[in-house]
ROSE-700770 format. One record per residue (C-alpha): residue number from 1; residue in three letters; x, y, z. Coordinates in Angstrom, 3 decimals, decimal comma. Each point is the difference from the previous one (the first is absolute). Example, Ala and Ser with C-alpha at 12.3 -4.5 7.8 and 13.67 -1.06 7.14 Angstrom:
! residues 2
seq; type; xx; yy; zz
1; Ala; 12,300; -4,500; 7,800
2; Ser; 1,370; 3,440; -0,660
END
This chain:
! residues 340
seq; type; xx; yy; zz
1; Met; 0,000; 0,000; 0,000
2; Ser; 1,163; 3,515; -0,701
3; Val; -0,831; 3,374; 1,390
4; Ile; -3,297; 1,707; -0,845
5; Glu; -0,522; 3,761; 0,500
6; Gln; 3,057; 1,819; 1,286
7; Val; -1,143; 2,360; 2,732
8; Pro; 1,838; 2,439; 2,234
9; Ser; 0,768; -1,268; 3,505
10; Pro; -0,262; 2,287; 3,034
11; Ala; 3,202; 1,487; 1,348
12; Glu; 1,295; -2,031; 2,910
13; Asp; 1,437; 2,724; 2,208
14; Arg; -2,729; 2,033; 1,686
15; Pro; -0,573; 1,269; 3,517
16; Arg; -1,982; -2,414; 2,176
17; Trp; -3,377; 1,631; -0,576
18; Arg; 0,474; -0,266; -3,752
19; Arg; 0,882; -3,690; 0,301
20; Thr; -3,351; -0,522; 1,708
21; Val; -1,786; 1,759; -2,825
22; Arg; 1,920; -1,910; -2,670
23; Ser; -0,712; -3,426; 1,421
24; Leu; -3,723; 0,650; 0,120
25; Leu; -0,466; 1,704; -3,325
26; Ile; 1,859; -2,809; -1,734
27; Val; -2,320; -2,490; 1,667
28; Thr; -3,260; 1,362; -1,305
29; Val; 0,410; 3,645; -0,979
30; Ile; -3,571; 0,274; 1,184
31; Val; -1,047; -1,751; 3,155
32; Val; 2,668; 1,542; 2,172
33; Val; -0,559; 3,666; -0,855
34; Leu; -1,253; 0,845; 3,469
35; Ala; 3,018; -1,753; 1,439
36; Val; 2,199; 2,054; -2,294
37; Ile; -1,514; 3,204; 1,328
38; Ala; 0,518; -1,118; 3,580
39; Ala; 3,567; -1,130; -0,688
40; Leu; 0,840; 3,355; -1,510
41; Gly; -0,915; 1,633; 3,272
42; Ala; -2,349; 2,368; -1,817
43; Asp; -2,010; 2,404; 2,091
44; Phe; -3,441; -0,819; 1,361
45; Trp; -1,876; 1,936; -2,683
46; Leu; 1,742; -1,856; -2,817
47; Arg; -0,657; -3,415; 1,508
48; Arg; -3,602; 0,908; 0,705
49; His; -0,654; 1,397; -3,489
50; Leu; 1,591; -2,797; -1,990
51; Gly; -1,120; -2,713; 2,376
52; Gly; -3,522; 1,353; -0,128
53; Gln; -0,112; -0,578; -3,747
54; Val; 0,514; -3,742; 0,359
55; Gln; -3,432; -1,548; -0,039
56; Gln; -0,965; -2,441; 2,702
57; Leu; -1,920; -2,647; -1,890
58; Pro; -3,018; -1,271; 1,967
59; Ala; -0,489; -3,748; 0,369
60; Ala; 3,141; -0,620; -2,072
61; Met; 0,909; -3,217; 1,807
62; Pro; -2,040; -3,225; -0,113
63; Val; -1,954; -1,356; 2,955
64; Gly; -0,549; -3,580; 1,072
65; Glu; 2,500; -2,837; -0,139
66; Arg; 3,452; 1,077; -1,126
67; Pro; 3,519; -1,459; 0,005
68; Ala; 1,791; 0,212; 3,314
69; Ser; 2,048; 3,111; 0,588
70; Thr; 3,741; -0,447; 0,060
71; Pro; 1,204; -0,579; 3,557
72; Asp; 2,970; 2,318; -0,335
73; Glu; 0,455; 3,573; -1,216
74; Ser; -0,015; -0,739; -3,728
75; Met; -2,583; 1,844; -2,105
76; Asn; -1,855; -0,665; -3,259
77; Ile; -1,568; 2,821; -2,015
78; Leu; -2,185; -0,386; -3,073
79; Leu; 0,631; 2,826; -2,449
80; Leu; -2,623; 0,610; -2,702
81; Gly; 0,392; 2,364; -2,947
82; Ser; -3,139; 1,295; -1,681
83; Asp; -1,036; 2,523; -2,623
84; Lys; -2,573; 1,537; 2,280
85; Arg; 0,698; 2,502; 2,725
86; Val; -0,336; -1,722; 3,357
87; Asp; -3,246; 1,619; 1,125
88; Gly; -1,591; -3,182; 1,289
89; Ser; -2,009; -0,596; -3,198
90; Val; 1,364; -2,939; -1,977
91; Ala; -2,989; -1,026; -2,087
92; Gly; 1,261; -1,321; -3,323
93; Gln; 3,644; 0,692; 0,877
94; Arg; 2,619; -2,747; -0,126
95; Ser; 3,412; 0,051; 1,569
96; Asp; 2,654; -0,271; -2,697
97; Thr; 2,838; -0,331; 2,517
98; Met; 0,121; -2,388; 2,961
99; Met; 3,042; -0,413; 2,231
100; Val; 0,483; -1,691; 3,347
101; Ile; 2,661; 1,873; 1,947
102; His; 1,708; -2,069; 2,689
103; Val; 1,901; 1,810; 2,744
104; Pro; 1,933; -2,515; 2,143
105; Ala; 0,169; 0,137; 3,766
106; Asp; 3,693; 0,947; 0,005
107; Arg; -0,697; 2,950; -2,352
108; Lys; 3,213; -0,765; -1,920
109; Ser; -1,625; -0,529; -3,406
110; Ile; -3,253; 0,465; -1,898
111; Ser; -1,516; -2,262; -2,653
112; Leu; -2,741; 0,704; -2,518
113; Val; -2,007; -2,747; -1,713
114; Ser; -1,932; 1,060; -3,105
115; Ile; -3,166; -1,887; -0,920
116; Pro; -1,094; 0,266; -3,653
117; Arg; -3,390; 1,680; -0,334
118; Asp; -1,146; -2,771; -2,363
119; Ser; 0,696; -2,792; 2,499
120; Trp; -2,873; -2,504; -0,093
121; Val; -1,090; -0,594; 3,597
122; Gln; -3,019; -0,631; 2,202
123; Val; -1,588; 3,273; 1,090
124; Pro; -1,965; -0,625; 3,231
125; Gly; -3,734; 0,179; -0,637
126; Tyr; 0,431; 0,202; -3,780
127; Gly; 1,957; -3,026; -1,155
128; Pro; 2,838; -0,198; -2,554
129; Ala; 1,004; 3,335; -1,524
130; Lys; 2,968; 2,242; -0,703
131; Ile; 1,446; 1,141; 3,288
132; Asn; -0,418; 3,704; -0,763
133; Ala; -3,778; -0,462; -0,190
134; Ala; -0,081; -0,305; 3,795
135; Phe; 0,746; 3,706; 0,430
136; Ser; -2,760; 0,904; -2,432
137; Trp; -2,595; -2,234; 1,641
138; Gly; 0,795; 0,615; 3,642
139; Gly; 2,611; 2,713; 0,376
140; Pro; 3,188; -0,360; 2,079
141; Ala; -1,625; -2,386; 2,489
142; Leu; -0,826; -2,610; -2,647
143; Ala; 3,424; 0,471; -1,605
144; Val; 1,644; -0,692; 3,357
145; Glu; -2,265; -2,988; 0,641
146; Thr; 0,787; -1,433; -3,440
147; Ile; 3,745; 0,338; 0,573
148; Glu; -0,261; -1,529; 3,459
149; Lys; -2,017; -2,965; -1,316
150; Leu; 2,541; -0,501; -2,787
151; Thr; 3,095; 0,248; 2,181
152; Asp; -1,106; -0,855; 3,552
153; Val; 2,036; 3,061; 0,996
154; His; -1,457; 2,657; 2,305
155; Met; 0,013; 3,537; -1,426
156; Asp; 0,625; 2,572; 2,733
157; His; -0,880; 3,016; -2,137
158; Val; -1,253; 1,003; -3,431
159; Ala; 0,841; 3,106; -2,018
160; Val; -1,572; 1,226; -3,244
161; Ile; 1,775; 2,446; -2,305
162; Asp; -1,454; 1,782; -2,995
163; Trp; 2,467; -0,139; -2,891
164; Glu; -0,725; 3,687; -0,552
165; Gly; 2,296; 0,602; 2,951
166; Phe; 2,909; -1,691; -1,776
167; Lys; -0,627; 2,062; -3,102
168; Gln; 0,020; 3,249; 1,962
169; Val; 3,163; -0,908; 1,899
170; Thr; 1,789; -0,952; -3,228
171; Asp; -0,818; 3,378; -1,516
172; Leu; 0,999; 1,871; 3,172
173; Leu; 3,400; -1,710; -0,157
174; Gly; 0,484; 1,007; -3,627
175; Gly; -0,539; -3,486; -1,397
176; Val; 1,430; -3,457; 0,645
177; Ser; 2,689; -1,804; -1,979
178; Val; -1,255; -3,268; -1,516
179; Thr; 1,969; -2,334; -2,257
180; Ile; -1,993; -2,036; -2,530
181; Pro; 2,119; -3,115; -0,702
182; Lys; -1,613; -0,826; -3,328
183; Thr; -2,519; 1,512; -2,412
184; Val; -3,568; -1,101; 0,709
185; Lys; -3,434; 0,993; -1,249
186; Asp; -3,025; 0,443; 2,228
187; Gly; -2,722; -2,075; -1,616
188; Tyr; -2,733; 2,009; 1,706
189; Ser; 1,120; 3,577; -0,594
190; Gly; 2,011; -0,688; -3,164
191; Arg; 2,940; 1,920; 1,447
192; Thr; 3,505; -1,242; -0,779
193; Trp; 2,643; 0,355; 2,714
194; Glu; 3,448; 0,213; -1,557
195; Ala; 2,919; -1,526; 1,878
196; Gly; 2,093; 2,552; 1,857
197; Thr; 0,169; 2,109; 3,148
198; Tyr; -2,544; 2,767; 0,448
199; Glu; -0,847; 2,675; 2,536
200; Met; -3,748; -0,556; 0,235
201; Asp; -2,608; 2,328; 1,453
202; Gly; -2,732; -1,431; 2,211
203; Glu; -2,525; -0,718; -2,736
204; Thr; 2,539; -1,720; -2,241
205; Ala; 1,601; -2,013; 2,801
206; Leu; -3,333; -1,346; 1,206
207; Ser; -1,019; -0,959; -3,530
208; Tyr; 3,252; -1,922; -0,328
209; Val; -0,120; -1,859; 3,317
210; Arg; -3,653; -0,946; -0,432
211; Gln; 0,368; -1,555; -3,450
212; Arg; -0,771; -3,726; -0,270
213; Ala; -0,945; -0,624; -3,626
214; Gly; 3,099; -0,693; -2,078
215; Leu; 2,149; -1,130; 2,935
216; Ala; 1,302; -3,543; -0,201
217; Gly; -0,540; -0,557; 3,713
218; Gly; -3,322; 1,829; 0,171
219; Asp; -0,910; 0,897; 3,570
220; Leu; 3,377; -1,150; 1,346
221; Asp; 1,897; 2,409; -2,249
222; Arg; -2,415; 2,695; 1,084
223; Ile; 0,873; -0,694; 3,623
224; Lys; 3,719; 0,280; -0,782
225; Arg; -0,589; 3,376; -1,611
226; Gln; -2,004; 1,230; 2,978
227; Gln; 2,689; -1,049; 2,454
228; Ala; 2,750; 1,581; -2,095
229; Phe; -2,048; 3,199; -0,241
230; Leu; -0,501; 0,075; 3,787
231; Arg; 3,734; -0,426; 0,536
232; Ser; 0,736; 2,824; -2,414
233; Leu; -2,628; 2,238; 1,548
234; Ala; 1,337; -0,691; 3,486
235; Gly; 3,550; 0,722; -1,138
236; Lys; -0,940; 3,385; -1,399
237; Thr; -2,188; 0,827; 2,983
238; Leu; 2,955; -0,650; 2,285
239; Ser; 2,518; 1,898; -2,093
240; Arg; 1,877; 2,996; 1,341
241; Pro; -1,885; 2,532; -2,189
242; Thr; -3,311; -1,137; 1,501
243; Phe; 1,165; 0,099; 3,599
244; Ser; 1,773; 3,322; -0,427
245; Asp; -3,236; 1,589; -1,224
246; Pro; -2,578; 0,064; 2,837
247; Arg; -2,701; 1,284; -2,329
248; Arg; 0,465; -2,868; -2,458
249; Leu; 0,133; -2,562; 2,815
250; Tyr; -3,211; 1,363; 1,479
251; Arg; -1,755; -0,146; -3,372
252; Val; 1,083; -3,611; -0,488
253; Leu; -1,341; -1,016; 3,412
254; Asp; -3,150; 2,016; -0,619
255; Ala; -0,661; -1,822; -3,287
256; Val; 0,451; -3,431; 1,566
257; Thr; -2,044; 0,570; 3,153
258; Ala; -2,843; 1,483; -2,049
259; Asn; -0,295; -3,306; -1,868
260; Leu; 0,469; -2,478; 2,841
261; Gly; -2,429; -1,906; 2,200
262; Val; 0,735; -2,420; 2,842
263; Asp; -2,049; -2,113; 2,371
264; Glu; -1,350; 1,772; 3,066
265; Gly; 2,160; -2,094; 2,304
266; Trp; 3,240; 1,432; -1,378
267; Ser; 0,738; 3,135; 1,989
268; Thr; 2,534; 2,738; -0,622
269; Ala; 1,842; -1,099; 3,132
270; Asp; 0,221; -3,575; -1,319
271; Met; 1,454; 1,257; -3,277
272; Arg; 2,491; 2,162; 1,843
273; Asn; 1,128; -2,978; 2,074
274; Leu; 0,340; -2,119; -3,132
275; Ala; 2,125; 2,712; -1,562
276; Trp; 2,392; 0,133; 2,905
277; Ser; 0,283; -3,785; 0,247
278; Leu; 1,094; -0,152; -3,664
279; Arg; 2,559; 2,792; 0,206
280; Ser; 2,978; -2,286; -0,723
281; Val; -1,529; -1,724; -3,056
282; Arg; 1,842; 0,846; -3,229
283; Ser; -0,814; -0,583; -3,656
284; Lys; 2,000; -3,243; -0,032
285; Asp; -2,322; -1,336; 2,696
286; Ile; -3,118; 0,351; -2,170
287; Ser; -1,072; -3,045; -2,018
288; Phe; -2,716; -0,345; -2,643
289; Thr; -1,564; -3,211; -1,223
290; Val; -3,211; -1,252; -1,575
291; Val; -2,265; -2,778; 1,204
292; Pro; 0,952; -3,277; -1,791
293; Leu; -1,869; -0,428; -3,274
294; Lys; -0,994; -3,192; -1,778
295; Ala; -1,312; 1,092; -3,398
296; Leu; -1,951; 2,523; -2,022
297; Gly; -3,419; -1,073; -1,231
298; Met; -3,563; 0,889; -0,825
299; Glu; -3,205; -0,134; 2,021
300; Gly; -2,705; 0,643; -2,544
301; Ala; 0,984; 3,210; -1,741
302; Gln; 2,314; 1,035; 2,833
303; Ser; 3,769; -0,289; -0,086
304; Val; 1,100; -1,212; 3,423
305; Val; 3,057; -1,021; 2,001
306; Tyr; 0,025; -3,350; 1,815
307; Leu; 2,014; -0,044; 3,204
308; Asp; 2,379; -2,778; 0,996
309; Arg; -1,617; -1,007; 3,274
310; Pro; 2,724; -2,381; 1,334
311; Glu; 2,805; 2,520; -0,560
312; Gly; -2,274; 2,791; 1,170
313; Glu; -0,559; -1,838; 3,260
314; Glu; 3,765; -0,068; 0,533
315; Leu; 0,132; 3,760; -0,464
316; Trp; -2,915; 0,715; 2,335
317; Gln; 1,382; -2,414; 2,577
318; Ala; 3,191; 2,062; -0,071
319; Val; -2,118; 3,087; 0,676
320; Arg; -1,792; -1,667; 2,900
321; Glu; 3,346; -1,070; 1,452
322; Asp; 1,513; 3,462; -0,533
323; Arg; 2,789; -1,182; -2,324
324; Leu; -1,151; 1,379; -3,343
325; Ala; 3,161; 1,939; -0,851
326; Gly; 2,073; -3,146; 0,498
327; Trp; -2,414; -2,059; -2,086
328; Ile; 0,218; 2,487; -2,880
329; Gly; 3,796; -0,092; 0,170
330; Glu; 0,154; -3,799; 0,140
331; Thr; -2,449; -0,570; -2,859
332; Gly; 1,285; 2,792; -2,222
333; Thr; -3,526; 1,289; -0,635
334; Gly; 0,783; 3,688; 0,420
335; Leu; -1,136; 2,241; -2,868
336; Ala; 2,704; 2,628; 0,139
337; Asp; 2,045; -1,645; -2,760
338; Val; -2,713; -1,513; -2,164
339; Val; -0,689; 1,155; -3,545
340; Asp; -3,275; -0,125; -1,920
END
């Protein structure tokens, strides 16, 4: 395997408060924004204003029988990306990005597991369907329940981000560098992406990372693009020009918090504590992978992804036992160096 998109990596030498910010923004760029604000030591007004924009999503977690919580201090977060602003109304909206973020008890690493939106699974109360339909039919709570039924892993929190926030941040940063390894044509839009490195604005970057038609690996290649884009976006967010410009930094945080929703049980104080606990995590400690896949196929007129359940069980067992980073390293399933 060879390298996919070449993206800028954050500078390694920062004061301690910047290391805290870096570790969290690399992890999700989204979920930890409140923690970022707290870690920066911003004044009360700033924390209150930006924190107040993050929507507390009502009834965002499932009720009834759920997998057992982890007995230690590890944490699992379900991150959902959607086209619609997180205002609590999800009718007809499907999540086109699903990631399980695992934070181990020792806080020395962070692992992200992407789940293809076309994964063919059992949606509780509805039967077999693409996994992203759960968000449309029952909002974050049903999405969490579907993931928990699939993995037997307890989700501690859920966060929903509107992709509009990524677009705004990209534009505020003056664009993001994306390398297209080979020329491909989008079968839906008809647009041809020529091989090369480009400085893309928000609209262009999102069109690129959300393409599926014309990609040899379909949804998997799309996931690789999304992860590479997030790395690039994080790198530019954490660059010296951004941190040396308080106005730009504020606008970036403002754009993200205005497009973010989390479950009501996730308080600002909890996010702040998470931020501080991850202060020593560096970019090399972040691992990306994708849930094991078996094959691509069709269900009626729908193109779907079939998951490899035996290998998937090994992955989720590693999550339950708080050894996911080691499992990714041992199996070589990380996506950082995979091409489409």
